[in-house]
C-alpha positions as CSV (number, residue, x, y, z in Angstrom):
1,M,81.9,62.4,319.0
2,E,85.5,63.2,318.3
3,I,87.7,63.7,321.4
4,G,91.4,63.7,321.9
5,F,94.1,65.1,324.2
6,I,95.4,67.8,321.9
7,S,98.4,69.6,323.5
8,G,98.3,73.3,324.0
9,N,101.3,73.8,321.7
10,L,99.4,72.5,318.7
11,F,96.6,75.0,318.4
12,G,97.4,77.6,321.0
13,Y,95.4,76.3,323.9
14,Q,93.4,73.2,324.7
15,K,90.2,74.9,325.8
16,G,89.5,76.5,322.4
17,L,89.8,73.3,320.6
18,H,87.4,71.5,322.9
19,E,84.9,74.3,322.6
20,L,85.2,74.0,318.8
21,Q,84.5,70.3,319.0
22,D,81.5,70.9,321.3
23,E,80.1,73.4,318.8
24,Y,80.5,71.1,315.8
25,F,80.0,67.6,317.1
26,C,76.9,67.6,319.3
27,N,73.9,66.2,317.4
28,H,73.7,63.0,315.4
29,R,70.9,62.6,312.9
30,I,70.7,61.7,309.2
31,V,70.3,64.7,307.0
32,S,67.5,64.8,304.5
33,I,68.7,67.1,301.7
34,K,65.9,68.1,299.5
35,P,65.9,66.9,295.8
36,R,67.6,69.2,293.3
37,T,65.1,71.6,291.8
38,C,67.1,74.7,291.0
39,R,69.1,74.6,287.8
40,S,69.3,78.3,287.2
41,V,72.9,79.6,286.9
42,H,73.9,83.0,288.0
43,L,77.6,82.6,288.1
44,C,79.9,80.4,286.0
45,M,83.6,80.3,286.8
46,E,86.6,79.0,285.1
47,I,85.1,76.6,284.5
48,S,82.8,78.4,281.9
49,S,82.8,82.0,280.9
50,S,81.4,84.3,283.6
51,N,78.8,85.6,281.1
52,D,77.8,82.2,279.6
53,T,74.7,80.9,281.3
54,S,73.2,79.1,278.4
55,V,75.4,76.1,278.2
56,E,73.8,73.0,279.8
57,S,76.1,70.1,280.5
58,D,75.0,66.5,280.1
59,I,74.9,65.3,283.7
60,D,73.3,62.3,285.3
61,D,69.6,62.5,286.3
62,T,70.7,61.3,289.8
63,L,74.0,61.9,291.6
64,A,73.5,59.0,294.0
65,V,76.2,56.3,294.1
66,S,75.9,52.7,295.2
67,E,77.4,51.0,298.2
68,E,79.6,49.0,295.8
69,Q,81.0,52.2,294.2
70,V,81.9,53.5,297.7
71,E,83.3,50.2,298.9
72,M,85.7,50.2,295.9
73,R,87.5,53.2,297.2
74,R,90.0,53.8,300.0
75,N,92.0,56.9,300.9
76,L,94.8,57.4,303.4
77,A,97.2,60.0,304.7
78,I,100.7,59.2,305.8
79,I,102.0,61.0,308.8
80,S,105.5,61.0,310.3
81,H,108.4,63.0,311.6
82,A,110.9,64.4,309.1
83,D,113.3,61.7,307.7
84,A,111.2,58.8,308.9
85,G,110.9,57.6,305.3
86,K,107.4,58.9,304.4
87,T,108.2,59.8,300.8
88,T,110.0,56.5,300.3
89,L,107.0,54.5,301.7
90,T,104.6,56.5,299.4
91,E,106.6,55.7,296.3
92,K,106.9,52.0,297.3
93,L,103.1,51.9,297.6
94,L,102.8,53.4,294.2
95,L,105.3,50.8,292.9
96,Y,103.1,48.0,294.1
97,G,100.0,49.7,292.7
98,G,101.7,50.0,289.2
99,A,101.5,53.8,289.3
100,I,105.3,54.0,288.8
101,Q,107.6,51.3,287.3
102,Q,110.6,52.1,289.4
103,A,110.9,53.8,292.8
104,G,112.9,57.0,292.8
105,A,113.1,57.0,296.6
106,V,114.6,59.8,298.7
107,R,118.0,59.3,297.0
108,A,116.4,61.0,293.9
109,R,116.9,64.4,295.7
110,R,120.3,64.4,293.9
111,S,118.6,64.1,290.5
112,A,115.1,64.6,289.3
113,G,113.3,64.3,292.6
114,T,110.5,62.1,293.7
115,V,107.0,61.8,292.3
116,S,105.4,63.4,295.3
117,D,108.0,66.1,295.9
118,W,107.6,68.3,292.8
119,M,108.4,71.9,293.9
120,S,111.9,73.1,293.2
121,I,112.6,73.8,296.8
122,E,111.5,70.2,297.7
123,K,113.9,68.8,295.2
124,E,116.7,71.0,296.3
125,R,116.4,70.3,300.0
126,G,115.1,66.7,299.8
127,I,112.1,67.6,302.0
128,S,108.3,67.6,301.5
129,I,106.7,70.9,302.2
130,T,103.4,70.6,300.5
131,S,100.7,68.0,300.4
132,T,99.8,66.2,297.1
133,V,97.4,63.6,295.9
134,L,98.5,60.3,294.3
135,S,96.2,57.5,293.2
136,F,96.4,53.9,291.9
137,E,94.5,50.7,291.4
138,Y,95.3,47.7,293.5
139,S,93.4,44.4,294.2
140,N,90.2,45.8,292.7
141,K,90.3,48.9,294.9
142,H,90.9,52.6,293.9
143,I,93.4,54.0,296.4
144,N,94.0,57.7,297.0
145,I,97.1,58.6,298.9
146,L,96.9,62.1,300.4
147,D,100.6,62.7,300.8
148,T,101.5,65.2,303.5
149,P,104.5,67.4,304.2
150,G,107.3,65.8,306.2
151,H,108.7,69.0,307.5
152,Q,107.4,70.2,310.9
153,D,107.0,73.8,309.8
154,F,104.3,72.7,307.4
155,S,102.2,70.7,309.9
156,E,99.3,73.0,309.2
157,D,99.1,71.7,305.6
158,T,99.2,68.2,307.0
159,Y,96.3,69.0,309.3
160,R,94.2,70.3,306.4
161,T,95.0,67.1,304.5
162,L,93.9,64.9,307.5
163,A,90.5,66.7,307.3
164,A,90.1,64.9,304.0
165,A,91.4,61.5,305.0
166,D,89.4,58.5,306.2
167,N,92.5,56.4,307.2
168,V,96.0,57.1,308.4
169,I,99.3,55.3,308.3
170,M,101.6,56.5,311.0
171,L,105.3,56.0,310.1
172,V,107.8,55.6,312.9
173,D,111.6,55.4,312.7
174,A,112.6,52.2,314.5
175,A,115.8,53.7,315.8
176,K,114.2,56.9,317.2
177,G,110.7,55.9,318.2
178,L,108.0,58.5,318.6
179,E,109.2,62.0,317.7
180,T,107.8,65.5,318.2
181,Q,106.1,65.9,314.9
182,T,104.7,62.4,315.0
183,R,103.2,63.1,318.4
184,K,101.5,66.3,317.2
185,L,100.0,64.8,314.1
186,F,98.8,61.6,315.8
187,E,97.0,63.8,318.3
188,V,95.1,65.3,315.3
189,T,94.2,61.9,314.1
190,Q,92.9,61.1,317.6
191,M,90.8,64.2,317.6
192,R,89.2,63.1,314.4
193,K,89.1,59.4,315.5
194,L,90.7,58.3,312.3
195,P,91.7,54.6,312.1
196,T,95.4,54.4,312.1
197,L,97.9,51.7,311.1
198,T,101.4,52.0,312.3
199,F,104.4,51.0,310.2
200,I,107.7,50.9,312.1
201,N,110.3,51.6,309.4
202,K,114.1,51.1,308.9
203,L,114.4,47.7,310.6
204,D,117.4,47.0,308.4
205,R,119.2,49.5,310.6
206,P,119.9,49.3,314.4
207,A,116.5,49.7,316.1
208,L,114.9,49.9,319.5
209,S,113.3,46.9,321.0
210,P,109.9,46.2,319.3
211,Y,108.4,45.9,322.8
212,E,109.7,49.3,323.7
213,L,108.3,50.8,320.5
214,C,104.8,49.3,321.2
215,D,105.0,50.5,324.8
216,Q,105.8,54.0,323.7
217,I,102.7,54.1,321.5
218,E,100.4,52.7,324.2
219,Q,101.7,54.9,327.0
220,E,101.8,58.2,325.1
221,F,98.7,57.8,323.0
222,H,96.6,55.7,325.5
223,I,95.5,53.3,322.8
224,K,96.0,49.5,322.3
225,T,98.6,48.1,319.9
226,T,98.2,44.9,318.0
227,P,101.3,43.5,316.3
228,I,100.3,42.1,312.9
229,V,103.9,41.1,312.1
230,W,106.9,40.9,314.4
231,P,110.5,41.6,313.5
232,I,113.2,39.0,313.5
233,G,116.4,40.9,314.5
234,D,117.4,44.4,313.3
235,G,120.2,46.1,311.5
236,E,122.7,43.8,309.9
237,Q,121.0,40.9,311.7
238,F,117.5,41.7,310.4
239,K,116.2,38.5,308.9
240,G,112.5,39.3,308.2
241,V,109.1,39.4,310.0
242,Y,106.8,36.8,311.5
243,E,103.1,37.1,310.6
244,L,101.1,36.3,313.7
245,S,97.8,35.3,312.2
246,T,99.2,32.9,309.6
247,G,102.5,31.6,311.2
248,L,104.4,32.6,308.1
249,V,107.9,33.9,308.2
250,H,108.7,36.4,305.5
251,L,112.4,36.4,305.0
252,F,114.3,39.6,304.2
253,N,116.5,39.8,301.1
254,R,118.7,42.7,300.4
255,T,117.7,43.2,296.7
256,D,117.4,46.1,294.3
257,R,115.8,48.8,296.3
258,R,114.0,50.3,293.3
259,K,112.0,47.1,292.6
260,K,109.5,45.0,294.5
261,A,110.8,42.7,297.2
262,E,111.3,39.1,296.3
263,E,109.0,36.7,298.1
264,N,110.6,34.1,300.3
265,V,108.1,32.7,302.7
266,L,108.3,29.8,305.1
267,H,105.9,28.4,307.8
268,I,107.1,28.5,311.4
269,E,105.9,24.9,312.1
270,T,106.0,23.0,308.8
271,D,109.3,24.6,307.8
272,A,110.8,25.0,311.2
273,N,114.2,23.5,310.3
274,Q,114.5,25.7,307.3
275,V,113.5,28.8,309.2
276,Q,116.1,28.0,311.9
277,K,118.7,27.5,309.2
278,E,117.8,30.8,307.5
279,I,117.7,33.0,310.6
280,G,120.2,31.2,312.9
281,D,119.9,29.5,316.2
282,R,119.9,32.6,318.4
283,L,117.2,34.5,316.5
284,F,115.2,31.3,316.1
285,A,115.1,30.8,319.9
286,Q,114.3,34.5,320.4
287,L,111.4,34.2,317.8
288,Q,109.9,31.2,319.6
289,E,110.0,33.1,322.9
290,D,108.5,36.2,321.3
291,I,105.7,34.1,319.8
292,M,104.8,32.7,323.2
293,I,104.8,36.2,324.8
294,L,102.7,37.7,322.0
295,E,100.1,34.8,322.1
296,E,99.7,35.4,325.8
297,M,100.0,39.2,326.1
298,A,99.2,40.9,322.8
299,H,95.8,42.5,322.2
300,P,93.8,40.7,319.6
301,F,92.9,42.7,316.5
302,D,89.4,44.1,316.8
303,R,88.2,46.0,313.7
304,E,85.6,48.0,315.6
305,E,88.2,49.3,318.1
306,F,90.5,50.0,315.1
307,L,87.8,52.0,313.3
308,R,87.0,54.0,316.5
309,G,90.7,54.9,316.8
310,D,91.2,53.0,320.0
311,L,93.6,50.4,318.6
312,T,96.5,50.6,316.1
313,P,97.8,47.5,314.3
314,I,101.6,47.4,314.1
315,F,103.7,46.5,311.1
316,F,107.5,46.3,310.8
317,G,109.7,46.5,307.7
318,S,112.0,48.6,305.6
319,A,110.4,50.9,303.0
320,M,113.8,51.7,301.4
321,S,114.3,48.0,300.8
322,T,110.7,47.5,299.8
323,F,110.3,44.9,302.6
324,G,107.0,44.7,304.5
325,V,105.3,47.2,302.1
326,E,103.2,44.6,300.3
327,L,102.1,43.1,303.6
328,L,101.1,46.5,304.8
329,L,99.2,47.3,301.7
330,N,97.2,44.0,301.7
331,R,96.3,44.3,305.3
332,F,95.4,48.0,304.9
333,L,92.7,47.0,302.3
334,E,91.4,44.4,304.7
335,M,91.3,46.6,307.8
336,S,90.6,50.2,306.5
337,Q,87.3,51.9,306.1
338,A,85.7,52.9,302.9
339,P,84.8,56.6,302.5
340,A,82.8,57.4,305.6
341,S,79.8,59.5,306.5
342,R,80.6,63.1,307.5
343,E,79.0,65.4,310.0
344,L,77.7,68.8,308.9
345,L,78.1,72.0,310.8
346,D,74.6,71.6,312.2
347,G,75.3,68.1,313.5
348,S,73.5,66.2,310.9
349,I,75.1,63.4,308.9
350,V,75.7,63.0,305.2
351,K,76.2,59.5,303.9
352,P,78.5,58.9,300.9
353,T,75.5,57.2,299.1
354,H,73.3,60.3,299.4
355,E,71.6,61.4,296.2
356,E,73.2,64.9,296.3
357,F,76.8,65.8,295.7
358,T,78.7,67.3,298.5
359,G,82.4,68.0,298.9
360,F,84.8,70.5,300.5
361,V,88.0,72.3,299.7
362,F,90.9,71.2,301.8
363,K,93.8,72.6,299.9
364,L,94.7,75.3,297.4
365,Q,97.9,75.2,295.3
366,A,99.2,77.9,292.9
367,N,101.5,77.5,290.0
368,M,101.6,73.7,289.7
369,D,102.1,74.6,286.0
370,P,104.3,77.7,286.2
371,K,103.9,78.4,282.5
372,H,100.2,79.2,283.0
373,R,100.1,80.6,286.5
374,D,97.3,78.3,287.5
375,R,95.5,77.9,290.8
376,I,94.0,74.5,291.8
377,A,91.5,73.8,294.5
378,Y,91.6,70.3,295.9
379,V,88.1,69.1,296.6
380,R,87.4,65.9,298.6
381,V,84.1,64.3,297.4
382,I,82.0,63.4,300.4
383,S,78.7,62.2,298.9
384,G,77.1,61.7,295.5
385,K,78.6,61.5,292.1
386,F,80.7,64.4,290.8
387,T,80.4,64.9,287.0
388,K,82.2,67.2,284.6
389,G,80.2,70.3,283.9
390,M,78.0,70.0,287.0
391,R,76.7,73.2,288.7
392,V,77.1,73.4,292.4
393,N,76.2,75.8,295.2
394,H,78.9,77.5,297.2
395,S,78.6,77.5,301.0
396,R,79.7,81.1,301.4
397,M,77.3,82.5,298.7
398,K,73.9,83.1,300.1
399,N,72.1,84.5,297.1
400,G,71.6,81.4,295.1
401,K,74.6,81.8,292.8
402,Q,76.0,78.6,291.4
403,I,79.3,77.6,290.0
404,A,79.8,75.4,286.9
405,L,82.7,73.1,287.1
406,S,83.8,72.3,283.5
407,R,87.4,71.1,283.8
408,P,87.7,68.8,286.8
409,Q,91.1,67.2,287.0
410,K,92.7,64.1,288.4
411,L,95.9,64.9,290.2
412,F,99.1,62.8,290.4
413,G,101.8,64.9,292.0
414,S,102.1,67.8,289.5
415,D,100.5,65.9,286.6
416,R,96.9,66.4,285.8
417,V,94.3,64.7,283.5
418,V,90.8,66.0,282.9
419,I,88.2,63.6,284.2
420,E,84.5,62.9,283.6
421,D,83.4,61.9,287.0
422,A,84.5,61.2,290.6
423,Y,83.1,59.4,293.6
424,P,83.1,59.7,297.4
425,G,86.7,59.4,298.7
426,D,88.1,60.8,295.5
427,V,90.0,64.1,295.2
428,V,89.1,66.4,292.3
429,G,91.3,69.4,291.2
430,L,89.3,72.5,290.2
431,N,90.8,75.5,288.5
432,N,90.3,78.3,291.0
433,P,89.8,81.8,289.7
434,G,89.6,83.1,293.3
435,A,86.2,81.7,294.2
436,F,87.4,79.2,296.8
437,V,89.1,79.3,300.2
438,I,90.2,76.4,302.3
439,G,87.2,74.9,304.1
440,D,84.5,75.9,301.5
441,T,81.7,73.4,301.0
442,L,80.3,72.7,297.5
443,Y,77.0,71.0,297.1
444,T,74.0,70.4,294.9
445,G,70.3,70.7,295.9
446,N,68.5,73.7,297.3
447,Q,69.1,73.0,301.0
448,R,72.2,74.9,302.2
449,V,75.0,72.5,303.4
450,R,78.1,73.3,305.3
451,F,80.8,71.1,306.6
452,P,82.8,72.3,309.7
453,G,85.5,74.7,308.6
454,I,89.2,73.9,308.8
455,P,90.9,76.2,311.4
456,S,94.5,77.4,311.0
457,F,97.2,76.6,313.5
458,S,98.0,79.4,315.9
459,P,101.1,81.1,314.4
460,E,104.2,81.6,316.5
461,L,106.4,83.6,314.2
462,F,105.6,87.1,312.7
463,A,107.5,89.3,310.3
464,Y,106.8,92.2,308.0
465,L,107.2,91.3,304.3
466,R,108.4,94.2,302.3
467,N,108.7,94.8,298.6
468,P,112.1,96.6,297.8
469,Q,111.2,97.1,294.2
470,P,108.2,99.5,293.8
471,S,108.0,98.7,290.1
472,Q,107.2,95.1,290.9
473,R,104.5,95.8,293.4
474,K,101.7,94.5,291.2
475,N,103.4,91.1,290.8
476,F,104.3,91.2,294.5
477,L,100.7,91.6,295.6
478,K,99.5,89.0,293.1
479,G,102.0,86.4,294.2
480,L,101.4,87.0,297.8
481,G,97.7,86.9,297.4
482,Q,97.9,83.5,295.7
483,L,100.2,82.1,298.3
484,L,97.9,83.3,301.0
485,E,95.0,81.6,299.4
486,E,96.7,78.2,299.4
487,G,97.6,78.6,303.1
488,A,101.4,78.8,302.7
489,V,101.4,81.4,305.5
490,Q,98.8,83.5,307.2
491,M,98.7,87.3,306.7
492,L,97.9,90.1,309.1
493,R,98.1,93.8,308.9
494,A,98.5,96.4,311.6
495,R,95.3,98.2,312.6
496,S,94.9,101.4,310.6
497,D,96.1,103.7,313.3
498,E,99.4,102.0,314.1
499,G,102.3,100.3,312.5
500,S,103.4,99.8,308.9
501,E,101.2,99.3,305.8
502,D,103.3,96.3,304.8
503,P,101.7,92.9,305.4
504,I,102.7,90.8,308.4
505,L,103.3,87.2,307.7
506,A,102.3,84.8,310.4
507,A,103.8,81.3,310.4
508,V,104.2,78.1,312.5
509,G,107.9,77.7,311.5
510,Q,110.7,79.7,309.9
511,L,110.8,77.6,306.8
512,Q,107.4,78.9,305.8
513,F,108.9,82.3,305.4
514,E,111.7,81.0,303.3
515,V,109.4,79.1,301.0
516,V,107.2,82.2,300.5
517,Q,110.3,84.3,299.6
518,Q,111.7,81.6,297.2
519,R,108.3,81.1,295.5
520,L,107.8,84.8,295.0
521,R,111.3,84.9,293.4
522,E,110.9,81.9,291.2
523,E,107.2,82.0,290.3
524,Y,106.5,85.8,290.2
525,N,110.0,87.2,289.6
526,V,109.9,89.5,292.6
527,E,112.3,90.0,295.6
528,S,111.2,90.5,299.1
529,Q,112.6,91.4,302.5
530,L,111.6,90.1,306.0
531,E,111.6,92.1,309.2
532,V,110.9,89.9,312.2
533,I,108.7,91.4,314.9
534,P,109.0,90.1,318.5
535,Y,105.7,88.4,319.1
536,S,105.0,84.7,319.6
537,I,101.3,84.4,320.3
538,A,98.2,85.3,318.2
539,R,94.6,85.4,319.5
540,W,91.5,86.3,317.4
541,V,88.9,88.5,319.1
542,N,85.2,87.9,318.4
543,S,84.5,91.5,317.3
544,W,86.1,94.9,317.1
545,E,83.3,96.2,319.4
546,A,84.2,93.7,322.1
547,L,87.9,94.7,321.8
548,D,87.3,98.4,321.9
549,S,85.0,98.1,324.9
550,C,88.1,97.0,326.9
551,G,89.8,100.4,326.4
552,R,93.4,100.6,325.5
553,I,95.2,97.3,326.0
554,F,98.9,97.4,326.7
555,N,101.7,94.8,326.0
556,C,100.1,93.6,322.8
557,F,99.9,94.5,319.1
558,Y,96.6,95.3,317.4
559,A,96.3,93.6,314.0
560,K,93.6,92.4,311.6
561,D,93.5,89.4,309.4
562,R,92.8,89.3,305.7
563,W,89.0,89.3,306.4
564,N,89.4,92.4,308.7
565,Q,88.8,90.3,311.8
566,P,90.6,91.6,315.0
567,V,93.8,89.8,316.1
568,L,96.0,90.5,319.1
569,L,99.7,89.6,319.2
570,F,101.5,88.9,322.4
571,K,105.2,88.5,323.2
572,N,104.6,85.8,325.8
573,E,102.0,83.9,327.8
574,W,102.3,86.2,330.8
575,N,101.0,89.2,328.7
576,L,98.1,87.0,327.4
577,N,97.2,85.8,330.8
578,S,97.3,89.3,332.2
579,L,94.8,90.4,329.6
580,L,92.5,87.5,330.4
581,E,92.6,88.4,334.1
582,D,91.8,92.0,333.5
583,H,89.1,91.3,330.9
584,P,87.7,87.8,331.7
585,H,84.7,88.2,329.4
586,L,86.8,88.9,326.3
587,Q,86.4,86.0,323.9
588,L,89.8,84.9,322.4
589,A,90.5,82.0,320.0
590,P,93.8,80.8,318.5
591,W,92.3,80.8,315.0
592,A,89.5,82.2,312.9
593,F,87.3,81.0,310.0
594,P,86.6,82.9,306.8
595,P,83.3,84.9,307.1
596,S,80.4,84.2,304.8
597,D,80.9,85.6,301.3
598,E,77.9,87.9,301.4
């Protein structure tokens, strides 16, 4: 169902990813979840007191939602390389949606920071290192933006967010073209076959040829490109964009960057003389030539191809100058898909209009409110209506326990408001007293439901994390535990008969280590020390028995993850390949999933 050409660098090795896809995406049938009959409650969390099983909440007799309610919603994730303008574009979309009155833009790193970048380290460095959720109403649609980290060391958080998205906007710097991080993340969108719009940004600066930019995307990603608008000049000579389907020329004005762009629109035929006067003879001649080429050569927009992930519509503009953003937003609503059906682990399909509620946890975040040391689980609603106080089943609990969700919250950056209900495509924040891990499925009804889990990126950096202050060990362990839950890093430990008792942090990039240390210092008031160990590859083994049957393995480090699953660390690919040659039947994978709770 979902195929792509994921590079080995992204998850460790290509074979494992394709095996995972074969396991999860094989059958296609509509699931028939049995009606809800069990309302007994054995476990209430946060949520309610753990001993209070008598409180019944007023919930709807049916959790089914209509096609109209689903169609009203859109969600999207924005992916880009660092410094391509992702945070700026996000805030300009919020500006048009009325969610903010004046864009802070990236320049706000010198002051209070942006809406989406709310951590202190994000404000200090002017980077995005955690995903967040922002929503607004626009043109009778409810839009959820799943904002993603812009720094490459936090691409794992972006991957988890893409698991919750139905649509993607890929942001490209016009001067640089496709960059490493953009390539990696787009490969993930191709794996999930997410419909992707491309916004080529910063046309008010010197830029590559638009033909070259489109060719890059087609050649590297093997998809079609369909220009929706076409740039007129670039840099100091940037005059605007031409809209192919309407013949309209949207003229660029350098106005207040914090406000909406002023509309100045002419038609290429009826206003030809005025267009020529506005953009100049040279650019007018170039535009006429471009129009002829595009009419002859450009792929026509095909929504079915777009929804399959085989075609990306191309937009040009300047997010900083708020130019082209409204065009992008309007066309996004026309082209994008409403919350889609999702495949379960057994291959069956759940439609968003199904009568039972389903959702999954795609992100955990600790200390959004440092005063209360809270932990929030981000849940993407897949089907049915979510209602305040509803009781749900937990995919990792097999004994019929249920969880009552009494304080669901709408999230907007670090701000939260208690809500009464939510619908497919929405993201709900749940207070998390330790019940949830990333990838958990929540559902109503008495038929067990599980969505495919969300694997972790294969880590490439490893270091012992030590607590130099024994008196602070309790806070150290508490803080580290919460940061591990939200996926800030992965944690391993040496197998019991070797190495140190200190935890081993496993990360994709160095900045993840720095963030963990800073957050331990700021949020838990504890210091820490890192000791890097010389390994660069991690592979999970299917069982301890299988590993021990190989006898003593040299040139690797025996470790275990937080669920006591065996992990081998290697210094290089040669050592890994040697092991595979000596023990070809040993099953290795670049990630692992949490085991069942019971």
